[in-house]
LUMBA-960529 format. One record per residue (C-alpha): residue in one letter; chain; x, y, z. Coordinates in Angstrom, 3 decimals. Each point is the difference from the previous one (the first is absolute). Layout:
<recs>
<rec "a", "A", <X, Y, Z>>
...
</recs>
This chain:
<recs>
<rec "m", "A", <-0.904, 9.060, -6.049>>
<rec "n", "A", <2.566, -0.632, -2.750>>
<rec "v", "A", <-2.570, 0.702, -2.695>>
<rec "s", "A", <-1.121, 3.187, 1.741>>
<rec "l", "A", <3.605, 1.159, 0.315>>
<rec "a", "A", <0.645, -0.711, -3.665>>
<rec "m", "A", <-3.110, 1.953, -0.957>>
<rec "l", "A", <1.116, 2.907, 2.206>>
<rec "i", "A", <3.423, 0.016, -1.654>>
<rec "r", "A", <-1.609, -0.068, -3.454>>
<rec "r", "A", <-2.268, 2.871, 1.109>>
<rec "k", "A", <-3.180, -2.020, -0.452>>
<rec "l", "A", <-0.872, 0.625, 3.692>>
<rec "t", "A", <0.154, 3.176, 2.037>>
<rec "g", "A", <1.784, 0.012, 3.344>>
<rec "t", "A", <-3.328, 0.200, 1.820>>
<rec "d", "A", <-1.396, -2.988, -1.883>>
<rec "f", "A", <3.189, -1.963, 0.663>>
<rec "i", "A", <-0.255, 0.600, 3.749>>
<rec "g", "A", <-3.655, -1.036, -0.102>>
<rec "y", "A", <0.850, -3.245, -1.803>>
<rec "v", "A", <2.839, -0.819, 2.402>>
<rec "v", "A", <-2.155, 0.644, 3.076>>
<rec "s", "A", <-2.788, -2.121, -1.501>>
<rec "q", "A", <2.404, -2.856, -0.782>>
<rec "i", "A", <1.381, 0.026, 3.539>>
<rec "a", "A", <-3.499, 0.119, 1.504>>
<rec "g", "A", <-1.045, -2.903, -2.240>>
<rec "a", "A", <3.014, -2.037, 1.065>>
<rec "i", "A", <-0.756, 0.594, 3.685>>
<rec "a", "A", <-3.682, -0.867, -0.507>>
<rec "g", "A", <0.939, -3.170, -1.889>>
<rec "a", "A", <2.395, -1.068, 2.746>>
<rec "a", "A", <-2.683, 0.655, 2.635>>
<rec "i", "A", <-2.537, -2.085, -1.927>>
<rec "l", "A", <2.486, -2.855, -0.400>>
<rec "y", "A", <0.842, 0.148, 3.705>>
<rec "a", "A", <-3.723, -0.099, 0.887>>
<rec "i", "A", <-0.505, -3.044, -2.226>>
<rec "i", "A", <2.945, -1.802, 1.562>>
<rec "v", "A", <-1.147, 0.774, 3.546>>
<rec "s", "A", <-3.618, -0.991, -0.743>>
<rec "a", "A", <1.236, -3.315, -1.437>>
<rec "g", "A", <1.642, -0.711, 3.339>>
<rec "m", "A", <3.538, -0.033, -1.323>>
<rec "p", "A", <2.636, 1.193, 2.470>>
<rec "t", "A", <1.566, 3.211, -1.248>>
<rec "t", "A", <3.280, -0.813, 1.731>>
<rec "e", "A", <0.676, -2.595, -2.702>>
<rec "l", "A", <-0.140, 2.422, -2.922>>
<rec "h", "A", <3.467, 0.191, -1.540>>
<rec "a", "A", <1.263, 1.419, -3.256>>
<rec "y", "A", <2.495, -2.874, -0.281>>
<rec "p", "A", <-0.758, -3.702, 0.475>>
<rec "n", "A", <1.161, -1.933, 3.058>>
<rec "s", "A", <0.981, 3.166, 1.918>>
<rec "m", "A", <2.753, 0.635, -2.544>>
<rec "n", "A", <1.239, 3.582, -0.092>>
<rec "q", "A", <0.533, 1.964, -3.218>>
<rec "r", "A", <3.755, -0.574, -0.140>>
<rec "q", "A", <-0.424, -3.771, 0.370>>
<rec "h", "A", <-2.775, 0.005, -2.594>>
<rec "d", "A", <2.068, 1.987, -2.523>>
<rec "k", "A", <3.026, -2.237, 0.538>>
<rec "k", "A", <-2.068, -3.146, -0.538>>
<rec "a", "A", <-1.897, 1.418, -2.996>>
<rec "g", "A", <3.068, 1.252, -1.860>>
<rec "i", "A", <0.006, 2.925, -2.386>>
<rec "g", "A", <-2.772, -1.189, -2.346>>
<rec "p", "A", <-2.971, 1.162, 2.091>>
<rec "r", "A", <1.658, 3.371, 0.657>>
<rec "i", "A", <0.429, 0.635, -3.730>>
<rec "k", "A", <-3.563, -1.106, -0.645>>
<rec "g", "A", <-1.261, 2.301, 2.780>>
<rec "a", "A", <1.985, 2.943, -1.305>>
<rec "m", "A", <-1.252, -0.525, -3.555>>
<rec "s", "A", <-3.632, -0.265, 1.114>>
<rec "a", "A", <0.244, 3.514, 1.437>>
<rec "f", "A", <0.325, 1.364, -3.514>>
</recs>
């Protein structure tokens, strides 16, 4: 979506095209998540054990343990 927004700002995309791209990207993300979920369920893995952070660690605990390095790296990868 960042690329589409940049192209809209630079007037390389019309507003209608931008909305179409955003809707398509969201639909693709939902479809991808549904496919991944189906694969996980068909493999017999329990979906209750799917966590974004290891060992049931929440985001605050993860960030505190990881320090600032990964946050800077994550912020830089967005550009």
